[in-house]
VEXPATI-473645 format. One line per 4 residues: their letters; for each residue x negated, y negated, z of C-alpha. Coordinates in steps of 0.02 Angstrom, whole numbers. Last residue first. Layout:
BEGIN
a = X,Y,Z  ...
end
This chain:
BEGIN
kpti = -11294,-8328,5922  -11108,-8368,5918  -11101,-8345,5730  -11077,-8479,5598
lwrl = -11011,-8478,5420  -11017,-8646,5333  -10934,-8757,5203  -10864,-8613,5100
ecta = -10766,-8697,4961  -10589,-8640,4928  -10476,-8609,4779  -10561,-8451,4713
pald = -10419,-8334,4763  -10261,-8425,4817  -10203,-8562,4935  -10088,-8674,4833
swrg = -9946,-8665,4962  -10067,-8736,5089  -10080,-8894,4985  -10239,-8994,4950
hrld = -10323,-8932,4794  -10499,-8904,4858  -10454,-8800,5010  -10603,-8813,5126
lrav = -10660,-8652,5207  -10749,-8648,5375  -10805,-8474,5426  -10808,-8428,5609
aatp = -10902,-8281,5685  -10839,-8207,5849  -10891,-8030,5797  -10990,-8027,5634
mrvr = -10906,-8085,5473  -11003,-8023,5321  -10971,-8103,5153  -11018,-8032,4983
gggi = -10979,-8130,4828  -10815,-8182,4755  -10712,-8336,4716  -10721,-8431,4879
lmav = -10548,-8372,4934  -10584,-8190,4892  -10748,-8187,4987  -10664,-8263,5140
ltsw = -10520,-8138,5131  -10634,-7987,5109  -10737,-8039,5260  -10579,-8066,5362
tpeh = -10493,-7905,5310  -10635,-7789,5358  -10627,-7841,5495  -10505,-7923,5611
gail = -10410,-8074,5668  -10403,-8255,5720  -10338,-8388,5599  -10384,-8569,5628
vrev = -10284,-8704,5539  -10335,-8883,5495  -10235,-9016,5401  -10059,-8983,5464
deet = -9937,-9104,5380  -9906,-8972,5246  -9824,-8849,5366  -9909,-8681,5359
qrvv = -9814,-8552,5254  -9964,-8525,5140  -10058,-8458,5293  -9935,-8313,5312
elvr = -9937,-8264,5128  -10127,-8277,5127  -10138,-8155,5273  -10025,-8035,5177
dpda = -10139,-8045,5025  -10294,-8015,5132  -10229,-7846,5194  -10165,-7830,5370
ayfd = -10219,-7705,5503  -10167,-7826,5640  -10131,-7993,5554  -9952,-7936,5521
aetv = -9909,-7953,5706  -9936,-8141,5696  -9962,-8236,5857  -9947,-8425,5865
ipcn = -10070,-8521,5972  -10023,-8704,5995  -10146,-8847,5990  -10230,-8968,6109
wsga = -10406,-8901,6098  -10508,-8913,6257  -10649,-8820,6168  -10667,-8691,6306
eval = -10478,-8670,6323  -10441,-8654,6138  -10588,-8535,6113  -10533,-8428,6261
eatt = -10355,-8416,6197  -10411,-8371,6020  -10529,-8235,6079  -10393,-8170,6196
rarv = -10271,-8156,6050  -10400,-8066,5944  -10451,-7941,6080  -10271,-7912,6136
atss = -10207,-7871,5962  -10063,-7989,5915  -10167,-8062,5775  -10190,-8248,5793
vvvq = -10128,-8407,5712  -10206,-8563,5786  -10134,-8736,5753  -10205,-8911,5743
pvsg = -10381,-8841,5729  -10533,-8926,5806  -10670,-8947,5677  -10759,-9099,5748
egal = -10924,-9007,5769  -10920,-9026,5958  -10744,-8953,5966  -10791,-8811,5849
fagm = -10946,-8773,5953  -10848,-8773,6117  -10726,-8646,6048  -10869,-8543,5976
rqaa = -10958,-8535,6143  -10799,-8484,6233  -10769,-8342,6110  -10951,-8287,6129
kvgr = -10943,-8287,6319  -10785,-8181,6321  -10859,-8063,6191  -11015,-8031,6296
aalp = -10903,-7985,6443  -10815,-7860,6329  -10647,-7909,6257  -10491,-7805,6283
rehd = -10426,-7654,6183  -10235,-7658,6177  -10215,-7636,5988  -10345,-7496,5987
dgsp = -10250,-7397,6119  -10360,-7293,6235  -10329,-7418,6376  -10479,-7353,6475
sgwd = -10594,-7487,6404  -10766,-7423,6356  -10755,-7498,6182  -10743,-7671,6259
skah = -10722,-7792,6115  -10847,-7914,6042  -10760,-8073,5985  -10615,-8080,5861
rmvl = -10658,-8139,5686  -10623,-8321,5654  -10570,-8395,5486  -10556,-8585,5493
ltkm = -10449,-8651,5351  -10469,-8835,5310  -10346,-8935,5207  -10401,-9094,5118
end
């Protein structure tokens, strides 16, 4: 069975002088939340084999902190299309995952992540707060089969 972990970036620092949304860093609260979620996933036995992150600083840093805190031994691949992407584009990227990979974590942004999770479980209303992770199990086994209503939501957890 394939597992898709959908992680929203942690709380960003709106007071950052960068002025560029793509370059906005994490707030101190966000750093702690990303670390907490990385440790949680390790303790829960849901360590990904690969992480695909938006290129935005806050998403990439969230992924890096989670990997480090959870002592995950996996690569982080950045995907420019995850920044301001629509759910269909995210699905296209995930469908390209090698079939020997059983668990993937994607790190990105709202509102795409909530819409994506709802789409994959067949509808409903999903809210992804900062640093939240949703675990979706693909019922039919191949990444290339990932489509609307093909997943089961196992859990959605926040850092609080």
